[in-house]
N, CA, C and O of each residue as an XYZ file, in Angstrom:
632
protein
N      16.331    -36.477     -8.996
C      15.119    -36.378     -8.420
C      15.475    -37.556     -7.207
O      16.141    -38.590     -7.251
N      14.708    -36.890     -6.116
C      14.815    -37.797     -4.679
C      13.343    -38.348     -4.593
O      12.388    -37.582     -4.725
N      13.186    -39.688     -4.370
C      11.860    -40.394     -4.085
C      11.562    -40.184     -2.850
O      12.340    -39.614     -2.085
N      10.186    -40.698     -2.438
C       9.685    -40.720     -1.345
C      10.299    -41.993     -0.638
O      10.846    -42.906     -1.257
N      10.148    -41.945      0.680
C      10.834    -42.852      1.603
C       9.997    -44.057      1.853
O      10.415    -45.023      2.492
N       8.746    -43.977      1.311
C       7.764    -45.193      1.308
C       7.822    -45.864      0.017
O       8.065    -45.223     -1.006
N       7.601    -47.188      0.008
C       7.855    -48.162     -1.193
C       6.305    -48.452     -1.647
O       5.502    -49.161     -1.040
N       6.031    -47.552     -3.157
C       4.690    -47.527     -3.435
C       5.007    -47.953     -4.773
O       6.035    -47.766     -5.423
N       3.744    -48.672     -5.129
C       4.017    -49.170     -7.003
C       3.619    -47.723     -7.501
O       2.577    -47.125     -7.230
N       4.565    -47.329     -8.208
C       4.461    -45.964     -9.085
C       4.134    -46.317    -10.586
O       4.656    -47.116    -11.363
N       2.971    -45.341    -10.728
C       2.546    -45.419    -12.151
C       3.729    -45.525    -13.184
O       4.565    -44.621    -13.200
N       3.829    -46.529    -13.997
C       4.535    -46.564    -15.397
C       3.985    -45.532    -16.103
O       2.787    -45.309    -16.271
N       5.138    -44.774    -16.600
C       4.678    -43.563    -17.332
C       6.094    -43.309    -18.342
O       7.276    -43.303    -17.997
N       5.495    -43.105    -19.699
C       6.463    -42.833    -20.480
C       6.406    -41.431    -20.976
O       7.368    -41.009    -21.618
N       5.266    -40.581    -20.721
C       4.701    -39.508    -21.233
C       5.818    -38.559    -21.338
O       6.196    -38.079    -22.407
N       6.403    -38.271    -20.032
C       7.593    -37.552    -19.854
C       8.855    -37.768    -20.438
O       9.796    -36.978    -20.369
N       8.855    -38.885    -21.029
C      10.275    -39.208    -21.595
C      10.211    -38.895    -23.257
O       9.201    -38.745    -23.943
N      11.434    -38.854    -23.614
C      11.783    -38.574    -25.126
C      11.420    -39.787    -25.809
O      11.828    -40.859    -25.360
N      10.701    -39.748    -26.843
C      10.486    -40.743    -27.848
C      11.613    -41.757    -28.100
O      11.305    -42.891    -28.468
N      12.715    -41.468    -27.949
C      13.629    -42.181    -28.321
C      14.083    -43.013    -27.267
O      14.278    -42.500    -26.165
N      14.302    -44.360    -27.467
C      14.463    -45.104    -26.581
C      15.973    -45.263    -26.134
O      16.825    -45.480    -26.996
N      16.252    -45.178    -25.042
C      17.912    -45.092    -24.526
C      18.228    -46.074    -23.493
O      17.384    -46.325    -22.632
N      19.526    -46.735    -23.497
C      19.882    -47.464    -22.352
C      21.110    -46.843    -22.112
O      21.962    -46.744    -22.995
N      21.254    -46.425    -20.997
C      22.458    -45.611    -20.266
C      23.142    -46.298    -19.191
O      22.471    -46.526    -18.184
N      24.461    -46.705    -19.216
C      24.962    -47.419    -18.102
C      25.482    -46.367    -17.031
O      25.925    -45.299    -17.452
N      25.450    -46.609    -15.708
C      26.109    -46.031    -14.718
C      26.176    -46.898    -13.498
O      26.072    -48.123    -13.435
N      26.376    -45.999    -12.514
C      26.752    -46.977    -11.165
C      25.793    -46.198     -9.978
O      25.590    -44.984     -9.975
N      25.296    -47.082     -9.057
C      24.522    -46.394     -8.005
C      24.648    -47.406     -6.874
O      25.622    -48.154     -6.797
N      23.677    -47.417     -6.027
C      23.737    -48.168     -4.724
C      22.312    -48.880     -4.520
O      21.268    -48.232     -4.596
N      22.333    -50.006     -4.305
C      21.113    -50.847     -3.945
C      21.253    -51.332     -2.578
O      22.103    -52.181     -2.310
N      20.316    -50.752     -1.517
C      20.439    -50.792     -0.072
C      21.775    -50.649      0.235
O      22.300    -51.455      1.004
N      22.446    -49.686     -0.283
C      23.949    -49.218      0.178
C      24.933    -49.934     -0.312
O      26.021    -49.618      0.171
N      24.974    -50.985     -1.277
C      25.802    -51.794     -1.967
C      25.989    -51.239     -3.222
O      24.990    -50.983     -3.893
N      27.298    -50.967     -3.733
C      27.584    -50.626     -4.954
C      26.858    -51.605     -6.002
O      26.956    -52.816     -5.806
N      26.179    -51.160     -7.037
C      25.709    -51.860     -8.023
C      26.060    -51.238     -9.420
O      26.511    -50.094     -9.467
N      25.859    -51.974    -10.553
C      25.926    -51.483    -11.772
C      24.471    -51.098    -12.435
O      23.705    -52.054    -12.563
N      24.141    -50.197    -12.740
C      22.870    -49.571    -13.331
C      22.470    -49.204    -14.758
O      23.049    -48.330    -15.402
N      21.497    -49.887    -15.187
C      20.938    -49.524    -16.534
C      19.799    -48.761    -16.282
O      19.033    -48.999    -15.349
N      19.612    -47.526    -17.371
C      18.596    -46.721    -17.314
C      17.940    -46.841    -18.847
O      18.123    -46.220    -19.895
N      17.090    -47.940    -18.452
C      16.410    -48.404    -19.705
C      14.939    -47.585    -19.941
O      13.933    -47.740    -19.249
N      15.076    -46.726    -21.034
C      13.532    -46.058    -21.629
C      12.779    -46.903    -22.297
O      11.600    -46.618    -22.510
N      13.279    -47.977    -22.700
C      12.364    -48.906    -23.473
C      12.117    -50.062    -22.731
O      12.171    -51.134    -23.333
N      11.846    -50.050    -21.490
C      11.427    -51.270    -20.636
C      10.428    -50.793    -19.482
O      10.623    -49.701    -18.947
N       9.432    -51.552    -19.122
C       8.609    -51.286    -18.020
C       8.598    -51.925    -16.761
O       7.581    -51.972    -16.070
N       9.756    -52.454    -16.406
C       9.702    -53.425    -15.170
C      10.990    -53.055    -14.413
O      12.015    -53.223    -15.073
N      11.135    -52.618    -13.246
C      12.502    -52.379    -12.456
C      12.901    -53.930    -11.907
O      12.251    -54.798    -11.325
N      14.267    -53.841    -12.376
C      14.816    -55.262    -11.988
C      16.207    -55.153    -11.116
O      17.183    -54.413    -11.233
N      15.910    -56.111    -10.273
C      17.286    -55.876     -9.365
C      17.757    -57.418     -8.900
O      16.989    -58.347     -8.652
N      19.173    -57.444     -8.848
C      19.630    -58.779     -8.708
C      19.502    -59.208     -7.254
O      19.854    -58.526     -6.292
N      18.897    -60.547     -7.205
C      18.318    -61.280     -5.843
C      19.219    -61.226     -4.823
O      18.765    -61.256     -3.679
N      20.636    -61.138     -5.015
C      21.370    -61.095     -3.862
C      21.818    -59.660     -3.070
O      22.463    -59.446     -2.044
N      21.226    -58.890     -3.949
C      21.316    -57.304     -3.300
C      20.018    -56.967     -2.369
O      19.977    -55.924     -1.716
N      18.906    -57.975     -2.355
C      17.878    -57.832     -1.584
C      17.774    -58.423     -0.359
O      17.964    -59.638     -0.320
N      17.474    -57.751      0.808
C      17.497    -58.449      2.136
C      16.190    -59.185      2.179
O      15.210    -58.936      1.476
N      16.321    -60.341      3.301
C      15.115    -61.099      3.529
C      13.579    -60.497      3.711
O      12.573    -60.930      3.149
N      13.648    -59.516      4.531
C      12.755    -58.760      5.115
C      12.032    -57.812      4.012
O      10.894    -57.390      4.217
N      12.726    -57.514      2.883
C      12.450    -56.664      1.870
C      11.440    -57.379      0.632
O      10.880    -56.667     -0.202
N      11.343    -58.431      0.643
C      10.455    -59.354     -0.218
C       9.059    -58.801      0.209
O       8.972    -58.417      1.375
N       8.167    -58.729     -0.436
C       6.653    -58.468     -0.429
C       6.110    -59.640     -0.428
O       4.915    -59.469     -0.189
N       6.351    -60.809     -0.575
C       5.572    -61.974     -0.363
C       4.594    -62.273     -1.735
O       3.684    -63.100     -1.679
N       4.914    -61.457     -3.031
C       4.258    -61.577     -4.175
C       5.388    -61.902     -5.108
O       6.609    -61.787     -5.007
N       4.568    -62.356     -6.070
C       5.118    -62.982     -7.505
C       4.695    -62.275     -8.721
O       3.479    -62.174     -8.883
N       5.534    -61.730     -9.675
C       4.864    -61.443    -10.797
C       5.302    -62.168    -12.280
O       6.367    -62.780    -12.357
N       4.551    -62.066    -13.240
C       5.092    -63.044    -14.519
C       6.111    -61.828    -15.337
O       5.633    -60.699    -15.451
N       7.309    -62.067    -15.810
C       8.161    -61.076    -16.545
C       8.492    -61.699    -17.473
O       8.911    -62.844    -17.302
N       8.420    -61.209    -18.591
C       8.631    -61.660    -19.988
C      10.136    -61.166    -20.549
O      10.370    -60.019    -20.927
N      10.987    -62.129    -20.529
C      12.307    -62.085    -20.587
C      12.619    -61.715    -22.164
O      11.735    -61.699    -23.021
N      14.143    -61.391    -22.443
C      14.233    -60.638    -23.763
C      14.350    -62.055    -24.824
O      14.407    -61.899    -26.044
N      14.373    -63.289    -24.251
C      14.199    -64.454    -25.297
C      12.744    -64.789    -25.386
O      12.506    -65.840    -25.981
N      11.746    -64.141    -24.933
C      10.214    -64.072    -25.053
C       9.760    -65.145    -24.084
O       8.577    -65.450    -24.239
N      10.455    -65.847    -23.043
C      10.052    -66.618    -22.361
C       9.179    -65.754    -21.053
O       9.217    -64.526    -20.970
N       8.529    -66.492    -20.232
C       7.865    -65.602    -19.210
C       8.249    -66.468    -18.050
O       8.226    -67.698    -18.073
N       8.592    -65.749    -17.070
C       9.219    -66.390    -15.787
C       8.500    -65.854    -14.531
O       8.074    -64.721    -14.752
N       8.241    -66.264    -13.365
C       7.599    -65.969    -12.123
C       8.812    -65.444    -11.483
O       9.870    -66.062    -11.599
N       8.727    -64.194    -10.720
C       9.708    -63.748     -9.952
C       9.417    -62.919     -8.663
O       8.571    -62.031     -8.768
N       9.966    -63.092     -7.578
C       9.572    -62.351     -6.474
C       9.612    -60.998     -6.518
O      10.406    -60.495     -7.313
N       8.844    -60.196     -5.755
C       8.904    -58.628     -5.912
C       9.374    -58.341     -4.429
O       9.062    -58.969     -3.417
N      10.406    -56.967     -4.578
C      10.837    -56.598     -2.952
C      10.660    -54.854     -3.153
O      10.399    -54.185     -4.153
N      10.843    -54.596     -2.187
C      10.792    -53.057     -1.973
C      12.384    -52.810     -1.658
O      12.985    -53.375     -0.744
N      12.869    -52.022     -2.423
C      14.686    -51.756     -2.238
C      14.857    -50.028     -2.169
O      14.220    -49.114     -2.693
N      15.652    -50.057     -1.556
C      16.068    -48.650     -1.418
C      17.269    -48.512     -2.635
O      18.218    -49.295     -2.596
N      17.191    -47.579     -3.611
C      18.199    -47.414     -4.780
C      18.532    -45.818     -4.444
O      17.796    -44.971     -3.938
N      19.947    -45.711     -4.920
C      20.494    -44.185     -4.997
C      21.244    -44.265     -6.137
O      22.337    -44.831     -6.171
N      20.600    -43.606     -7.300
C      21.136    -43.495     -8.650
C      20.852    -42.022     -9.188
O      20.063    -41.248     -8.648
N      21.693    -41.708    -10.462
C      21.478    -40.665    -11.073
C      19.920    -40.238    -11.250
O      19.460    -39.109    -11.084
N      19.383    -41.141    -11.540
C      17.925    -40.957    -12.161
C      16.732    -41.271    -11.072
O      15.589    -40.940    -11.388
N      16.975    -41.931     -9.740
C      16.172    -41.817     -9.002
C      16.759    -42.170     -7.573
O      17.663    -43.003     -7.503
N      16.354    -41.664     -6.631
C      16.792    -41.991     -5.327
C      15.596    -41.988     -4.432
O      14.813    -41.043     -4.343
N      15.499    -43.281     -3.678
C      14.291    -43.767     -2.794
C      14.156    -45.057     -2.973
O      15.057    -45.763     -3.425
N      12.938    -45.505     -2.611
C      12.082    -47.094     -2.520
C      11.448    -47.218     -3.894
O      10.968    -46.285     -4.538
N      11.499    -48.276     -4.196
C      10.919    -48.792     -5.647
C      10.706    -50.313     -5.245
O      11.383    -51.034     -4.512
N       9.326    -50.615     -6.098
C       9.324    -51.993     -5.851
C       9.787    -52.559     -7.214
O       9.410    -52.108     -8.296
N      10.897    -53.899     -7.002
C      11.369    -54.158     -7.996
C      11.267    -55.705     -8.420
O      10.866    -56.390     -7.479
N      11.468    -56.273     -9.337
C      11.158    -57.688     -9.763
C      12.746    -58.190     -9.357
O      13.668    -57.404     -9.580
N      13.025    -59.514     -8.760
C      14.000    -59.944     -8.057
C      14.331    -61.142     -9.213
O      13.625    -62.112     -9.488
N      15.664    -60.747     -9.810
C      16.266    -61.804    -10.544
C      17.646    -62.409    -10.214
O      18.497    -61.841     -9.529
N      17.746    -63.376    -10.662
C      19.159    -64.252     -9.815
C      20.422    -63.680    -10.551
O      21.450    -63.407     -9.931
N      20.280    -63.500    -12.008
C      21.319    -63.170    -12.792
C      21.039    -62.297    -13.763
O      21.220    -62.701    -14.912
N      20.622    -61.142    -13.601
C      20.372    -60.144    -14.707
C      21.655    -59.499    -15.129
O      22.730    -59.467    -14.529
N      21.242    -58.875    -16.555
C      22.565    -58.163    -16.832
C      23.389    -57.068    -16.201
O      24.599    -56.866    -16.309
N      22.407    -56.355    -15.469
C      22.916    -55.498    -14.424
C      22.144    -55.754    -13.283
O      21.059    -56.327    -13.191
N      22.976    -55.165    -12.287
C      22.483    -55.323    -10.839
C      21.255    -54.730    -10.626
O      20.432    -55.144     -9.809
N      21.067    -53.469    -11.565
C      19.789    -52.561    -11.126
C      19.517    -52.037    -12.544
O      20.344    -51.381    -13.177
N      17.889    -52.487    -13.151
C      17.348    -51.933    -14.135
C      16.427    -50.892    -13.782
O      15.346    -51.153    -13.254
N      16.779    -49.794    -14.032
C      15.490    -48.707    -13.921
C      15.130    -48.250    -15.329
O      15.801    -47.971    -16.323
N      13.567    -48.281    -15.001
C      12.567    -48.033    -16.243
C      11.830    -46.970    -16.191
O      12.281    -46.054    -15.504
N      10.670    -46.783    -16.789
C      10.082    -45.689    -16.990
C       8.772    -45.843    -16.016
O       7.635    -46.154    -16.372
N       9.265    -45.520    -14.594
C       8.138    -45.348    -13.654
C       7.950    -43.716    -13.640
O       8.685    -43.026    -14.347
N       6.896    -43.099    -12.773
C       6.603    -41.921    -12.480
C       7.711    -41.256    -11.727
O       8.035    -41.813    -10.679
N       8.396    -40.095    -12.089
C       9.164    -39.381    -11.262
C      10.754    -39.748    -11.782
O      11.622    -38.924    -11.496
N      11.100    -40.841    -12.458
C      12.446    -41.256    -12.718
C      13.018    -40.208    -13.814
O      12.401    -39.919    -14.840
N      14.013    -39.792    -13.532
C      14.702    -38.675    -14.692
C      14.802    -39.333    -15.828
O      15.177    -40.503    -15.896
N      14.410    -38.495    -16.978
C      14.921    -38.873    -18.296
C      16.346    -38.694    -18.703
O      16.746    -37.532    -18.765
N      17.248    -39.742    -19.015
C      18.677    -39.464    -19.123
C      18.825    -38.268    -20.375
O      19.678    -37.383    -20.309
N      18.045    -38.370    -21.291
C      18.241    -37.581    -22.231
C      17.899    -36.231    -21.774
O      18.815    -35.413    -21.857
N      16.683    -35.785    -21.270
C      16.535    -34.851    -20.583
C      17.714    -33.962    -19.738
O      17.886    -32.749    -19.610
N      18.396    -35.076    -19.255
C      19.354    -34.404    -18.277
C      20.899    -34.360    -18.964
O      21.951    -34.135    -18.365
N      20.724    -34.631    -20.337
C      21.717    -34.305    -21.044
C      22.825    -35.611    -21.226
O      23.916    -35.508    -21.785
N      22.273    -36.848    -20.619
C      23.339    -38.143    -20.404
C      23.131    -38.743    -21.931
O      22.019    -39.093    -22.327
N      24.208    -38.814    -22.665
C      23.936    -39.606    -23.665
C      25.008    -40.901    -23.601
O      25.854    -41.012    -22.714
N      24.791    -42.019    -24.882
C      25.749    -42.950    -24.833
C      27.105    -42.753    -24.642
O      27.721    -43.622    -24.025
N      27.739    -41.695    -25.087
C      28.812    -41.187    -25.121
C      29.256    -40.924    -23.771
O      30.466    -40.896    -23.548
N      28.245    -40.687    -22.650
C      28.832    -40.503    -21.331
C      28.851    -41.813    -20.556
O      29.438    -41.982    -19.487
N      28.185    -42.663    -21.179
C      28.271    -44.072    -20.364
C      29.523    -44.550    -20.691
O      30.190    -44.381    -21.711
N      29.803    -45.323    -19.438
C      31.142    -45.749    -19.311
C      31.273    -47.019    -20.618
O      30.455    -47.923    -20.790
N      32.280    -46.826    -21.273
C      32.776    -47.787    -22.141
C      34.217    -48.282    -22.316
O      35.149    -47.782    -21.686
N      34.387    -49.423    -23.319
C      35.724    -49.795    -22.980
C      36.268    -49.990    -24.913
O      35.773    -50.466    -25.934
N      37.411    -49.363    -24.554
C      37.484    -49.105    -26.232
C      39.098    -49.877    -26.443
O      40.207    -49.395    -26.215
N      38.789    -51.007    -26.873
C      39.907    -52.040    -26.691
C      40.575    -51.679    -28.432
O      39.878    -51.701    -29.446
N      41.859    -51.410    -28.392
C      42.597    -51.329    -29.516
C      43.900    -51.755    -29.707
O      44.666    -51.858    -28.749
N      44.287    -52.057    -31.023
C      45.557    -52.614    -31.256
C      46.412    -51.670    -32.154
O      46.000    -51.214    -33.221
N      47.570    -51.435    -31.652
C      48.263    -50.219    -32.409
C      48.901    -51.304    -33.638
O      48.742    -52.524    -33.673
N      49.694    -50.413    -34.649
C      50.462    -50.825    -35.620
C      51.384    -51.920    -35.117
O      51.488    -53.074    -35.534
N      51.978    -51.362    -34.212
C      53.282    -52.285    -33.907
C      52.795    -53.768    -33.208
O      53.458    -54.803    -33.261
N      51.439    -53.603    -32.526
C      51.100    -54.815    -31.625
C      50.588    -55.623    -32.951
O      50.714    -56.848    -32.951
N      50.000    -54.948    -34.108
C      49.403    -55.835    -35.036
C      50.577    -56.658    -35.994
O      50.396    -57.736    -36.559
N      51.632    -55.961    -36.004
C      52.704    -56.528    -36.900
C      53.681    -57.578    -35.900
O      54.415    -58.448    -36.369
N      53.535    -57.325    -34.611
C      54.297    -58.379    -33.760
C      53.400    -59.478    -33.624
O      53.905    -60.588    -33.458
N      51.927    -59.348    -33.670
C      51.108    -60.542    -33.746
C      51.178    -61.580    -34.878
O      50.862    -62.762    -34.745
N      51.657    -60.970    -36.077
C      51.973    -61.477    -37.383
C      52.896    -62.145    -37.461
O      52.966    -62.961    -38.381
N      53.893    -62.025    -36.541
C      55.425    -62.635    -36.723
C      55.082    -64.418    -36.057
O      54.336    -64.758    -35.139
N      55.827    -65.127    -36.819
C      56.047    -66.409    -36.278
C      56.687    -66.457    -34.805
O      57.588    -65.690    -34.466
N      56.211    -67.296    -34.084
C      56.474    -67.499    -32.649
C      57.882    -68.261    -32.789
O      58.033    -69.213    -33.555
N      58.831    -67.773    -32.020
C      60.115    -68.442    -31.925
C      60.213    -70.104    -31.356
O      59.669    -70.529    -30.337
N      60.780    -70.628    -31.997
C      60.973    -71.991    -31.723
C      61.387    -72.265    -30.142
O      62.363    -71.673    -29.681
N      60.593    -73.207    -29.301
C      61.198    -73.566    -28.077
C      62.389    -74.019    -28.029
O      62.747    -74.797    -28.914
N      63.181    -73.688    -27.113
C      64.582    -74.640    -26.950
C      63.998    -75.576    -25.849
O      63.477    -75.170    -24.810
N      64.130    -76.694    -26.159
C      63.722    -78.205    -25.420
C      65.037    -79.074    -25.339
O      65.759    -79.375    -26.290
N      65.206    -79.421    -23.998
C      66.377    -80.243    -23.555
C      66.206    -81.581    -24.637
O      65.182    -81.796    -25.286
N      67.260    -82.295    -24.669
C      67.197    -83.650    -25.580
C      66.343    -84.461    -24.335
O      66.149    -84.214    -23.145
N      66.007    -85.377    -25.105
C      65.074    -86.638    -23.862
C      66.167    -87.383    -23.159
O      67.175    -87.841    -23.696
N      65.874    -87.441    -22.012
C      66.967    -88.486    -21.080
C      66.608    -89.862    -21.446
O      65.491    -90.376    -21.488
N      67.893    -90.419    -21.732
C      67.993    -91.973    -22.512
C      67.394    -92.934    -21.445
O      66.995    -94.018    -21.871
N      67.290    -92.708    -20.256
C      67.009    -93.663    -19.273
C      65.703    -93.802    -18.914
O      65.328    -94.822    -18.334
N      64.741    -92.648    -19.260
C      63.283    -92.427    -19.304
C      62.606    -92.596    -20.404
O      62.757    -91.845    -21.368
N      61.511    -93.922    -20.396
C      60.946    -93.912    -21.730
C      61.512    -95.423    -22.041
O      60.730    -96.055    -22.752
N      62.437    -95.985    -21.749
C      63.099    -97.179    -22.258
C      62.709    -98.271    -21.211
O      62.608    -97.948    -20.027
N      62.503    -99.461    -21.589
C      62.220   -100.736    -20.580
C      62.811   -101.947    -20.922
O      62.641   -102.939    -20.214
């Protein structure tokens, strides 16, 4: 979906979304810079990493955001341009110093539903670290003794 070029506060709307909450990872651009993206259908605030926001994009407003640990913090808002599989255009976002992802896209009007697009957690980039049987056997073997030279007699004696 392509958004408008003007940065407007969009109505938060989950009516067009599946009732199942989903958090899908992908990549996108924030102000032309590559960014990690989380599409979170269980959240209602767009979040962007502060280092991706240009000074002129700040709107001069702060909002109170409730964090995952249930603390409320005041953060600045900015109008940023994003390009993702779910939305392309300008959005108003809360600017956080160290978010889990560079951009978190939430339930705002016009944002594509990842489930409706057929995107699932299986499509999300993952890391599958495995250990083979031979690697497991190798890790159980005792380490070989190190060969250490004999101590030099002239060192350590006084």
